[in-house]
Structures are given as structure tokens and as C-alpha cells.
C-alpha positions as CSV (number, residue, x, y, z in Angstrom):
1,X,82.3,51.7,91.0
2,X,84.2,52.5,94.2
3,X,82.9,51.7,97.6
4,X,83.1,54.8,99.8
5,X,83.7,57.2,97.0
6,X,82.0,60.6,97.4
7,X,81.0,60.7,93.7
8,X,80.6,57.0,92.9
9,X,77.9,54.5,93.3
10,X,78.2,52.6,96.6
11,X,76.8,49.1,96.3
12,X,75.6,47.3,99.4
13,X,78.1,44.6,100.6
14,X,75.1,42.4,101.4
15,X,74.1,42.2,97.8
16,X,75.0,39.0,95.9
17,X,76.4,41.2,93.1
18,X,78.9,42.7,95.5
19,X,82.2,40.7,95.9
20,X,83.0,39.1,99.2
21,X,85.9,40.4,101.2
22,X,87.7,37.1,100.8
23,X,87.8,37.7,97.0
24,X,90.2,40.7,97.5
25,X,94.0,40.4,97.7
26,X,95.3,42.9,100.3
27,X,98.7,44.4,99.8
28,X,100.4,46.8,102.2
29,X,103.0,49.5,101.7
30,X,105.0,51.6,104.2
31,X,105.7,55.2,103.3
32,X,107.8,56.0,106.4
33,X,105.0,57.4,108.5
34,X,101.9,55.2,107.8
35,X,101.1,51.8,106.5
36,X,98.8,51.8,103.5
37,X,96.5,48.9,102.6
38,X,95.3,48.4,99.0
39,X,92.7,45.9,97.9
40,X,92.8,44.4,94.4
41,X,90.6,41.7,92.8
42,X,91.7,38.1,93.1
43,X,92.9,36.5,89.8
44,X,89.8,34.4,89.3
45,X,87.2,36.9,90.6
46,X,85.3,39.1,88.1
47,X,83.2,40.7,90.8
48,X,86.2,42.0,92.8
49,X,87.5,43.7,89.6
50,X,84.2,45.7,89.2
51,X,84.1,47.1,92.7
52,X,87.2,48.8,94.1
53,X,87.8,49.6,97.7
54,X,89.5,52.8,98.8
55,X,92.9,52.5,100.3
56,X,93.2,52.7,104.1
57,X,96.0,53.6,106.4
58,X,97.2,52.8,109.9
59,X,100.1,53.1,112.2
60,X,100.8,49.4,111.9
61,X,100.3,46.9,109.1
62,X,97.6,45.1,111.0
63,X,95.8,48.3,111.8
64,X,95.7,49.2,108.1
65,X,94.3,45.8,107.2
66,X,91.8,46.0,110.0
67,X,90.7,49.5,108.7
68,X,90.2,47.9,105.2
69,X,87.9,45.2,106.6
70,X,86.0,47.8,108.6
71,X,85.5,49.9,105.6
72,X,84.1,46.9,103.7
73,X,81.8,45.9,106.6
74,X,80.8,49.5,107.2
75,X,78.7,49.8,104.1
76,X,75.0,50.3,104.8
77,X,72.2,49.0,102.6
78,X,70.7,51.5,100.3
79,X,67.4,53.0,101.6
80,X,64.3,51.9,99.9
81,X,62.8,54.5,97.5
82,X,59.8,56.4,99.0
83,X,56.5,54.8,98.4
84,X,54.1,56.4,96.0
85,X,51.4,58.2,97.8
86,X,48.0,56.5,97.8
87,X,46.3,59.4,95.9
88,X,49.0,59.3,93.1
89,X,48.7,55.5,92.8
90,X,44.9,55.7,92.4
91,X,45.2,58.6,89.9
92,X,47.7,56.6,87.8
93,X,45.7,53.4,87.8
94,X,42.1,54.7,87.4
95,X,42.7,58.2,86.0
96,X,40.4,59.6,88.7
97,X,41.4,61.8,91.6
98,X,40.0,60.1,94.8
99,X,40.0,63.3,96.8
100,X,37.5,65.1,94.6
101,X,33.9,64.7,95.6
102,X,30.9,64.3,93.3
103,X,30.5,68.1,93.0
104,X,34.1,68.6,92.0
105,X,35.2,70.1,95.3
106,X,38.5,68.9,97.0
107,X,38.1,66.9,100.1
108,X,40.1,67.7,103.2
109,X,41.2,65.8,106.3
110,X,38.8,66.7,109.1
111,X,39.7,64.3,111.8
112,X,39.8,60.7,112.9
113,X,36.9,59.0,114.6
114,X,37.3,56.9,117.7
115,X,37.1,53.2,117.1
116,X,33.8,51.6,117.9
117,X,33.8,48.4,120.0
118,X,32.5,45.4,118.2
119,X,29.5,43.8,119.8
120,X,29.4,40.1,120.0
121,X,26.6,38.6,117.8
122,X,24.8,35.9,119.8
123,X,24.8,32.5,118.1
124,X,21.9,30.1,118.1
125,X,23.5,27.8,120.7
126,X,23.9,30.4,123.3
């Protein structure tokens, strides 16, 4: 898996399965124009070997390292899958379509009624 890859799976950095940023060893390399920062797994870290960070670049060595930490922190949690609609849930559980009336006709949304205020029920002591 590669964090930030367009085609890869991107795990959330808040997950306990994802390695912490401290578990990576950062190395830098200068190519004449930019400083490149690479992250590799620490010798005793199995998690950091399974999730690879993309290389980052900067005009200075510190800027490249800062870009690497920002890339790691910038991961967002995965969105939750959409909830199953109520109708589908009832059909799956009870094998009955809840929106079909007793005559076999489909029911439709007509409107919402206004809430009715609750009247206080007098008690024996009042």
C-alpha cells in the first residue's frame, strides 16, 4: 500500500494498523535543483514496511522533510459506507416490502403532519 497513491489503497493515519510517523527513517537527497525526502521503515517496525510514503521535494532539506510530515498528517479518514435504506433493511430481514399496503398498492410520501402539543395529564395530587 502507498499513502497518497492514485491507484493504491490509502489507509487512515489515525488507524492503529497504520504506522506512526516516528517509525519511519527519513533520508534526503539533493539532485542539484531540489531536495528529495524518502521515508523507509525503521529496522524493527513491521508496520512501516507495509505502508510506503511517497517521496516529497523542497527547495531546502528542512522543507522536504516538512513536506513529508505534512503528507503523512494530511491523510483523511475514510468516509463511512452509506447506510442501508430503511426499506431495504426491512425487506432483507422480514422478506416483506413495508411500502406496499394490504391491497398490494405502493405507498407514496404525501406530506408531514405538524407535531401536536402534548397535554399535561393531571395527577391525583393536583
